[in-house]
PATORDREN-875305 format. One record per residue (C-alpha): residue number from 1; z, x, y. Coordinates in Angstrom, 3 decimals. Layout:
<sites>
site i = NUM	up = Z	east = X	north = Y;
...
</sites>
This chain:
<sites>
site i = 1	up = 103.972	east = 106.393	north = 72.005;
site i = 2	up = 104.067	east = 110.159	north = 72.162;
site i = 3	up = 107.183	east = 109.926	north = 74.342;
site i = 4	up = 108.980	east = 107.951	north = 71.646;
site i = 5	up = 107.967	east = 110.449	north = 68.997;
site i = 6	up = 109.337	east = 113.252	north = 71.204;
site i = 7	up = 112.881	east = 111.821	north = 71.294;
site i = 8	up = 115.672	east = 114.331	north = 70.669;
site i = 9	up = 118.245	east = 112.344	north = 68.699;
site i = 10	up = 121.292	east = 113.540	north = 66.770;
site i = 11	up = 121.338	east = 112.750	north = 63.055;
site i = 12	up = 124.277	east = 110.341	north = 63.344;
site i = 13	up = 122.170	east = 107.894	north = 65.397;
site i = 14	up = 119.978	east = 105.533	north = 63.388;
site i = 15	up = 117.091	east = 104.051	north = 65.305;
site i = 16	up = 113.661	east = 102.460	north = 65.003;
site i = 17	up = 110.613	east = 101.586	north = 67.064;
site i = 18	up = 109.452	east = 97.965	north = 67.209;
site i = 19	up = 106.148	east = 96.956	north = 68.762;
site i = 20	up = 105.804	east = 93.278	north = 69.642;
site i = 21	up = 102.227	east = 92.028	north = 69.444;
site i = 22	up = 102.448	east = 89.226	north = 71.990;
site i = 23	up = 99.184	east = 87.358	north = 71.388;
site i = 24	up = 97.248	east = 90.508	north = 72.268;
site i = 25	up = 93.448	east = 90.675	north = 72.233;
site i = 26	up = 93.117	east = 94.481	north = 72.313;
site i = 27	up = 93.933	east = 95.266	north = 68.671;
site i = 28	up = 97.437	east = 96.465	north = 69.575;
site i = 29	up = 98.708	east = 96.631	north = 65.951;
site i = 30	up = 95.692	east = 98.614	north = 64.732;
site i = 31	up = 95.849	east = 101.085	north = 67.612;
site i = 32	up = 99.600	east = 101.554	north = 67.274;
site i = 33	up = 99.434	east = 102.253	north = 63.562;
site i = 34	up = 96.565	east = 104.697	north = 64.045;
site i = 35	up = 98.605	east = 106.687	north = 66.574;
site i = 36	up = 101.760	east = 106.801	north = 64.458;
site i = 37	up = 101.971	east = 109.847	north = 62.133;
site i = 38	up = 102.119	east = 109.478	north = 58.352;
site i = 39	up = 105.543	east = 111.136	north = 58.164;
site i = 40	up = 107.154	east = 110.072	north = 61.447;
site i = 41	up = 110.646	east = 111.084	north = 62.642;
site i = 42	up = 111.444	east = 107.396	north = 63.096;
site i = 43	up = 110.101	east = 104.234	north = 61.411;
site i = 44	up = 107.682	east = 101.944	north = 63.202;
site i = 45	up = 107.580	east = 98.171	north = 62.753;
site i = 46	up = 105.095	east = 95.737	north = 64.257;
site i = 47	up = 106.062	east = 92.102	north = 64.724;
site i = 48	up = 104.014	east = 89.207	north = 66.093;
site i = 49	up = 105.017	east = 86.708	north = 68.768;
site i = 50	up = 102.297	east = 84.059	north = 69.298;
site i = 51	up = 103.846	east = 82.556	north = 72.464;
site i = 52	up = 102.433	east = 84.452	north = 75.425;
site i = 53	up = 105.133	east = 85.621	north = 77.822;
site i = 54	up = 107.282	east = 88.690	north = 78.375;
site i = 55	up = 110.512	east = 86.827	north = 77.661;
site i = 56	up = 109.186	east = 85.467	north = 74.361;
site i = 57	up = 108.137	east = 88.982	north = 73.313;
site i = 58	up = 111.484	east = 90.486	north = 74.192;
site i = 59	up = 113.484	east = 87.757	north = 72.495;
site i = 60	up = 111.510	east = 88.275	north = 69.309;
site i = 61	up = 112.081	east = 92.010	north = 69.523;
site i = 62	up = 115.837	east = 91.616	north = 69.943;
site i = 63	up = 116.096	east = 89.234	north = 67.020;
site i = 64	up = 114.079	east = 91.562	north = 64.793;
site i = 65	up = 116.050	east = 94.690	north = 65.730;
site i = 66	up = 118.280	east = 96.166	north = 63.011;
site i = 67	up = 120.651	east = 98.000	north = 65.337;
site i = 68	up = 123.189	east = 97.125	north = 68.027;
site i = 69	up = 121.415	east = 98.583	north = 71.073;
site i = 70	up = 117.911	east = 97.447	north = 72.075;
site i = 71	up = 115.818	east = 99.190	north = 74.764;
site i = 72	up = 112.888	east = 97.408	north = 76.392;
site i = 73	up = 110.255	east = 100.121	north = 76.808;
site i = 74	up = 107.043	east = 98.665	north = 78.200;
site i = 75	up = 103.645	east = 100.111	north = 77.398;
site i = 76	up = 103.553	east = 101.743	north = 80.858;
site i = 77	up = 107.002	east = 103.363	north = 80.570;
site i = 78	up = 107.168	east = 107.051	north = 79.597;
site i = 79	up = 110.794	east = 107.655	north = 78.683;
site i = 80	up = 112.477	east = 111.060	north = 78.791;
site i = 81	up = 113.195	east = 112.926	north = 75.498;
site i = 82	up = 116.939	east = 112.162	north = 75.800;
site i = 83	up = 116.477	east = 108.420	north = 76.208;
site i = 84	up = 117.752	east = 107.213	north = 72.832;
site i = 85	up = 120.609	east = 109.735	north = 72.738;
site i = 86	up = 121.820	east = 108.964	north = 76.269;
site i = 87	up = 121.559	east = 105.196	north = 75.800;
site i = 88	up = 123.626	east = 105.412	north = 72.625;
site i = 89	up = 126.302	east = 107.519	north = 74.328;
site i = 90	up = 126.536	east = 105.211	north = 77.340;
site i = 91	up = 126.906	east = 102.046	north = 75.281;
site i = 92	up = 129.299	east = 103.581	north = 72.766;
site i = 93	up = 131.491	east = 104.892	north = 75.568;
site i = 94	up = 131.589	east = 101.590	north = 77.470;
site i = 95	up = 132.127	east = 98.708	north = 75.023;
site i = 96	up = 132.317	east = 96.113	north = 77.808;
site i = 97	up = 128.843	east = 97.027	north = 79.104;
site i = 98	up = 126.254	east = 94.462	north = 78.069;
site i = 99	up = 123.232	east = 96.174	north = 79.611;
site i = 100	up = 122.341	east = 99.513	north = 81.136;
site i = 101	up = 119.389	east = 101.035	north = 82.956;
site i = 102	up = 118.262	east = 104.139	north = 84.774;
site i = 103	up = 115.915	east = 105.564	north = 87.386;
site i = 104	up = 112.152	east = 105.876	north = 87.331;
site i = 105	up = 109.402	east = 107.905	north = 88.945;
site i = 106	up = 105.898	east = 106.733	north = 89.719;
site i = 107	up = 103.001	east = 108.120	north = 87.718;
site i = 108	up = 100.057	east = 106.777	north = 89.705;
site i = 109	up = 96.527	east = 106.800	north = 88.349;
site i = 110	up = 95.299	east = 107.753	north = 91.812;
site i = 111	up = 96.882	east = 108.855	north = 95.068;
site i = 112	up = 99.109	east = 105.967	north = 96.230;
site i = 113	up = 98.448	east = 104.256	north = 99.586;
site i = 114	up = 100.421	east = 105.228	north = 102.669;
site i = 115	up = 102.742	east = 102.215	north = 102.364;
site i = 116	up = 103.727	east = 102.828	north = 98.722;
site i = 117	up = 106.949	east = 104.666	north = 99.536;
site i = 118	up = 108.243	east = 101.688	north = 101.536;
site i = 119	up = 107.748	east = 99.330	north = 98.599;
site i = 120	up = 108.289	east = 101.598	north = 95.579;
site i = 121	up = 111.235	east = 99.484	north = 94.442;
site i = 122	up = 108.886	east = 96.533	north = 94.044;
site i = 123	up = 107.184	east = 98.554	north = 91.291;
site i = 124	up = 110.535	east = 99.302	north = 89.586;
site i = 125	up = 110.364	east = 102.868	north = 90.910;
site i = 126	up = 113.347	east = 104.769	north = 92.300;
site i = 127	up = 117.126	east = 104.638	north = 91.912;
site i = 128	up = 119.238	east = 101.618	north = 90.989;
site i = 129	up = 122.537	east = 102.989	north = 92.237;
site i = 130	up = 124.149	east = 105.782	north = 94.237;
site i = 131	up = 125.448	east = 107.430	north = 91.083;
site i = 132	up = 126.247	east = 106.755	north = 87.456;
site i = 133	up = 128.619	east = 103.880	north = 86.923;
site i = 134	up = 129.295	east = 100.162	north = 86.989;
site i = 135	up = 126.910	east = 98.175	north = 89.230;
site i = 136	up = 127.977	east = 94.693	north = 88.140;
site i = 137	up = 129.274	east = 93.676	north = 91.560;
site i = 138	up = 127.204	east = 95.987	north = 93.758;
site i = 139	up = 123.538	east = 95.778	north = 92.842;
site i = 140	up = 124.220	east = 93.072	north = 90.286;
site i = 141	up = 121.056	east = 93.380	north = 88.195;
site i = 142	up = 118.800	east = 95.943	north = 86.479;
site i = 143	up = 115.043	east = 96.363	north = 86.237;
site i = 144	up = 113.379	east = 95.275	north = 83.036;
site i = 145	up = 111.589	east = 98.627	north = 82.805;
site i = 146	up = 113.862	east = 100.593	north = 80.508;
site i = 147	up = 116.530	east = 97.893	north = 80.316;
site i = 148	up = 118.827	east = 98.359	north = 77.302;
site i = 149	up = 121.062	east = 95.555	north = 76.070;
site i = 150	up = 123.815	east = 95.226	north = 73.505;
site i = 151	up = 122.757	east = 92.903	north = 70.709;
site i = 152	up = 126.266	east = 91.501	north = 70.295;
site i = 153	up = 126.178	east = 90.559	north = 74.008;
site i = 154	up = 122.818	east = 88.898	north = 73.440;
site i = 155	up = 124.230	east = 86.983	north = 70.470;
site i = 156	up = 127.188	east = 86.006	north = 72.657;
site i = 157	up = 124.755	east = 84.307	north = 75.052;
site i = 158	up = 122.941	east = 82.556	north = 72.217;
site i = 159	up = 126.167	east = 81.209	north = 70.703;
site i = 160	up = 127.059	east = 79.317	north = 73.860;
site i = 161	up = 123.565	east = 77.893	north = 74.324;
site i = 162	up = 121.813	east = 80.228	north = 76.770;
site i = 163	up = 118.166	east = 79.276	north = 77.207;
site i = 164	up = 115.979	east = 81.140	north = 79.681;
site i = 165	up = 114.767	east = 79.241	north = 82.731;
site i = 166	up = 112.042	east = 81.886	north = 83.188;
site i = 167	up = 109.396	east = 83.242	north = 80.819;
site i = 168	up = 108.237	east = 86.345	north = 82.718;
site i = 169	up = 104.673	east = 87.512	north = 83.041;
site i = 170	up = 101.987	east = 85.797	north = 81.010;
site i = 171	up = 98.505	east = 87.259	north = 80.967;
site i = 172	up = 97.454	east = 87.860	north = 84.575;
site i = 173	up = 100.378	east = 85.916	north = 86.012;
site i = 174	up = 102.736	east = 87.986	north = 88.187;
site i = 175	up = 105.766	east = 85.763	north = 87.657;
site i = 176	up = 108.943	east = 87.764	north = 87.223;
site i = 177	up = 112.737	east = 87.558	north = 87.281;
site i = 178	up = 113.448	east = 87.207	north = 83.557;
site i = 179	up = 115.197	east = 90.601	north = 83.572;
site i = 180	up = 117.512	east = 89.548	north = 86.390;
site i = 181	up = 118.169	east = 86.278	north = 84.561;
site i = 182	up = 119.458	east = 88.165	north = 81.515;
site i = 183	up = 121.666	east = 90.287	north = 83.766;
site i = 184	up = 123.048	east = 87.237	north = 85.569;
site i = 185	up = 123.759	east = 85.456	north = 82.292;
site i = 186	up = 125.554	east = 88.534	north = 80.963;
site i = 187	up = 127.658	east = 88.643	north = 84.130;
site i = 188	up = 128.581	east = 84.979	north = 83.721;
site i = 189	up = 129.705	east = 85.832	north = 80.192;
site i = 190	up = 131.919	east = 88.652	north = 81.436;
site i = 191	up = 129.806	east = 91.626	north = 80.456;
site i = 192	up = 129.258	east = 94.603	north = 82.755;
site i = 193	up = 126.072	east = 96.308	north = 83.971;
site i = 194	up = 125.756	east = 100.109	north = 84.021;
site i = 195	up = 123.415	east = 102.548	north = 85.749;
site i = 196	up = 122.926	east = 106.161	north = 84.673;
site i = 197	up = 120.350	east = 108.665	north = 85.926;
site i = 198	up = 120.233	east = 110.360	north = 82.533;
site i = 199	up = 118.052	east = 107.401	north = 81.627;
site i = 200	up = 114.902	east = 108.363	north = 83.470;
site i = 201	up = 111.323	east = 107.358	north = 82.855;
site i = 202	up = 107.935	east = 107.688	north = 84.461;
site i = 203	up = 106.345	east = 104.352	north = 85.326;
site i = 204	up = 102.557	east = 104.507	north = 85.023;
site i = 205	up = 100.841	east = 102.528	north = 87.782;
site i = 206	up = 97.079	east = 101.963	north = 87.399;
site i = 207	up = 94.850	east = 101.970	north = 90.445;
site i = 208	up = 94.405	east = 98.187	north = 90.540;
site i = 209	up = 98.150	east = 97.782	north = 91.105;
site i = 210	up = 98.040	east = 100.097	north = 94.106;
site i = 211	up = 96.008	east = 97.595	north = 96.120;
site i = 212	up = 97.545	east = 95.678	north = 99.000;
site i = 213	up = 96.242	east = 92.428	north = 97.511;
site i = 214	up = 98.206	east = 93.132	north = 94.314;
site i = 215	up = 101.446	east = 93.781	north = 96.223;
site i = 216	up = 100.974	east = 90.527	north = 98.116;
site i = 217	up = 100.592	east = 88.616	north = 94.843;
site i = 218	up = 103.584	east = 90.485	north = 93.457;
site i = 219	up = 105.760	east = 89.332	north = 96.344;
site i = 220	up = 104.552	east = 85.791	north = 95.875;
site i = 221	up = 105.738	east = 86.085	north = 92.270;
site i = 222	up = 109.074	east = 87.474	north = 93.454;
site i = 223	up = 109.540	east = 84.462	north = 95.691;
site i = 224	up = 108.697	east = 82.080	north = 92.864;
site i = 225	up = 111.213	east = 83.760	north = 90.559;
site i = 226	up = 114.086	east = 83.133	north = 92.980;
site i = 227	up = 113.850	east = 79.418	north = 92.237;
site i = 228	up = 114.639	east = 79.969	north = 88.567;
site i = 229	up = 117.325	east = 82.547	north = 89.357;
site i = 230	up = 119.065	east = 80.536	north = 92.057;
site i = 231	up = 121.195	east = 78.433	north = 89.674;
site i = 232	up = 122.755	east = 81.701	north = 88.475;
site i = 233	up = 123.284	east = 83.214	north = 91.907;
site i = 234	up = 124.823	east = 79.947	north = 93.112;
site i = 235	up = 127.439	east = 80.083	north = 90.377;
site i = 236	up = 127.970	east = 83.835	north = 90.654;
site i = 237	up = 128.208	east = 84.236	north = 94.407;
site i = 238	up = 129.429	east = 80.964	north = 95.906;
site i = 239	up = 132.786	east = 79.240	north = 95.435;
site i = 240	up = 132.857	east = 75.832	north = 93.760;
site i = 241	up = 135.738	east = 74.723	north = 96.017;
site i = 242	up = 133.463	east = 73.999	north = 98.997;
site i = 243	up = 133.213	east = 70.152	north = 99.078;
site i = 244	up = 129.694	east = 70.233	north = 100.513;
site i = 245	up = 128.414	east = 72.837	north = 98.099;
site i = 246	up = 127.154	east = 70.511	north = 95.325;
site i = 247	up = 124.625	east = 68.848	north = 97.669;
site i = 248	up = 123.556	east = 72.143	north = 99.240;
site i = 249	up = 122.707	east = 73.370	north = 95.737;
site i = 250	up = 120.211	east = 70.575	north = 95.056;
site i = 251	up = 116.419	east = 70.748	north = 94.963;
site i = 252	up = 116.166	east = 68.573	north = 98.068;
site i = 253	up = 118.328	east = 70.879	north = 100.198;
site i = 254	up = 116.785	east = 74.115	north = 98.922;
site i = 255	up = 113.172	east = 72.924	north = 99.170;
site i = 256	up = 113.699	east = 71.646	north = 102.723;
site i = 257	up = 115.283	east = 74.944	north = 103.757;
site i = 258	up = 112.416	east = 76.923	north = 102.263;
site i = 259	up = 109.817	east = 74.767	north = 104.046;
site i = 260	up = 111.645	east = 75.275	north = 107.340;
site i = 261	up = 111.656	east = 79.054	north = 106.782;
site i = 262	up = 107.958	east = 79.018	north = 105.832;
site i = 263	up = 106.970	east = 77.178	north = 109.024;
site i = 264	up = 108.996	east = 79.579	north = 111.145;
site i = 265	up = 107.402	east = 82.612	north = 109.477;
site i = 266	up = 103.919	east = 81.168	north = 109.925;
site i = 267	up = 104.647	east = 80.765	north = 113.635;
site i = 268	up = 105.935	east = 84.347	north = 113.874;
site i = 269	up = 102.789	east = 85.675	north = 112.200;
site i = 270	up = 100.597	east = 83.792	north = 114.671;
site i = 271	up = 102.476	east = 85.339	north = 117.572;
site i = 272	up = 102.034	east = 88.909	north = 116.338;
site i = 273	up = 98.617	east = 90.549	north = 116.671;
site i = 274	up = 97.340	east = 93.228	north = 114.336;
site i = 275	up = 99.347	east = 92.358	north = 111.218;
site i = 276	up = 97.584	east = 93.828	north = 108.231;
site i = 277	up = 98.000	east = 96.148	north = 105.292;
site i = 278	up = 101.563	east = 97.439	north = 104.992;
site i = 279	up = 103.041	east = 94.641	north = 107.107;
site i = 280	up = 106.509	east = 93.525	north = 105.938;
site i = 281	up = 106.013	east = 90.207	north = 107.749;
site i = 282	up = 103.016	east = 89.432	north = 105.538;
site i = 283	up = 105.017	east = 90.207	north = 102.398;
site i = 284	up = 107.916	east = 88.037	north = 103.576;
site i = 285	up = 105.450	east = 85.216	north = 104.146;
site i = 286	up = 104.009	east = 85.666	north = 100.636;
site i = 287	up = 107.550	east = 85.614	north = 99.206;
site i = 288	up = 108.427	east = 82.371	north = 100.968;
site i = 289	up = 105.092	east = 80.767	north = 100.108;
site i = 290	up = 105.599	east = 81.621	north = 96.421;
site i = 291	up = 109.119	east = 80.221	north = 96.562;
site i = 292	up = 107.957	east = 76.983	north = 98.191;
site i = 293	up = 105.150	east = 76.455	north = 95.675;
site i = 294	up = 107.604	east = 77.017	north = 92.826;
site i = 295	up = 109.976	east = 74.431	north = 94.279;
site i = 296	up = 107.121	east = 71.926	north = 94.244;
site i = 297	up = 106.446	east = 72.750	north = 90.580;
site i = 298	up = 110.120	east = 72.382	north = 89.668;
site i = 299	up = 110.764	east = 69.140	north = 91.510;
site i = 300	up = 111.832	east = 67.414	north = 88.308;
site i = 301	up = 113.537	east = 70.399	north = 86.727;
site i = 302	up = 115.474	east = 72.346	north = 89.346;
site i = 303	up = 118.583	east = 70.150	north = 89.334;
site i = 304	up = 118.534	east = 70.150	north = 85.522;
site i = 305	up = 118.568	east = 73.951	north = 85.657;
site i = 306	up = 121.601	east = 73.861	north = 87.925;
site i = 307	up = 123.375	east = 71.619	north = 85.449;
site i = 308	up = 122.403	east = 73.845	north = 82.502;
site i = 309	up = 123.810	east = 76.965	north = 84.154;
site i = 310	up = 126.935	east = 75.055	north = 85.169;
site i = 311	up = 127.485	east = 74.044	north = 81.542;
site i = 312	up = 126.781	east = 77.616	north = 80.444;
site i = 313	up = 129.421	east = 78.883	north = 82.849;
site i = 314	up = 131.959	east = 76.428	north = 81.432;
site i = 315	up = 131.237	east = 77.751	north = 77.953;
site i = 316	up = 132.367	east = 81.255	north = 78.890;
site i = 317	up = 135.974	east = 82.274	north = 79.359;
site i = 318	up = 135.813	east = 82.604	north = 83.121;
site i = 319	up = 138.898	east = 82.632	north = 85.315;
site i = 320	up = 139.362	east = 83.118	north = 89.029;
site i = 321	up = 137.170	east = 82.747	north = 92.080;
site i = 322	up = 133.424	east = 82.890	north = 91.391;
site i = 323	up = 132.910	east = 84.902	north = 94.569;
site i = 324	up = 134.346	east = 87.893	north = 92.731;
site i = 325	up = 133.826	east = 86.525	north = 89.204;
site i = 326	up = 137.003	east = 87.851	north = 87.617;
site i = 327	up = 136.440	east = 87.402	north = 83.905;
site i = 328	up = 138.112	east = 88.011	north = 80.598;
site i = 329	up = 136.601	east = 90.755	north = 78.476;
site i = 330	up = 134.227	east = 89.445	north = 75.806;
site i = 331	up = 135.413	east = 89.535	north = 72.221;
</sites>
């Protein structure tokens, strides 16, 4: 919270700090209020969201926000003093940008393991682009850590019936992908994504997250999230004109392909001796295993998700080939 209090913001920018108490058991509201000064430079509000899940917390925060730009700053994100000022300037200067994000550095509780540098991006650490600018059709998504969205873009999604297929992390669950889902939905609606290194934060990583077992579980969660995100990527990246495409988008086709990949990876792992900590093959196997298990869970819902995203796409003013997603600018 000290990093929020240290923000250097010009007087013409009105802002606030909202803490979402998402069914916490650690007295979050009491602690937050005790740390906030009596005469703060910015007002603090605490709201409560009883449904456990990162997406539920963020949705409540967006709806409660008074102002047009909303930044998601997690409790382990230490934002730079220019964060609010830079975010405001970026969004004001680019009215067609629906979301923006920046770069992050790791602030590890203990010395990171030797393999950390190879997988830093899995911890939302590093750069999200080669330089400041539009990443809508290059990277195509932004990390949730430090993600800032335009509330009018969010309302645009709500007006046409957007409902998240993912809920994000709940308790000890390492499910993910809800941030990418928002980015994909914004892209379907014609909004742009922006990256700027002026938006920099330090991402605190406790020692328990620097264990190989944690990274394996994290990759399993990544694999699971692809199942919920796939309806979006199908409509964003593949043309609808392919006559065989509708069937190849179905649960049956995707689940069978994932099982085939899983069996092949299991065979490859058996053939390689000495695979252990730091092995990319192990992480790929975890990813595929998580994806396969999620397909089993979504047997009765995957095709419905495809239909929902298809209807969402029809609701937006989209023109042209979906492989390049040429869109009209949002009102």
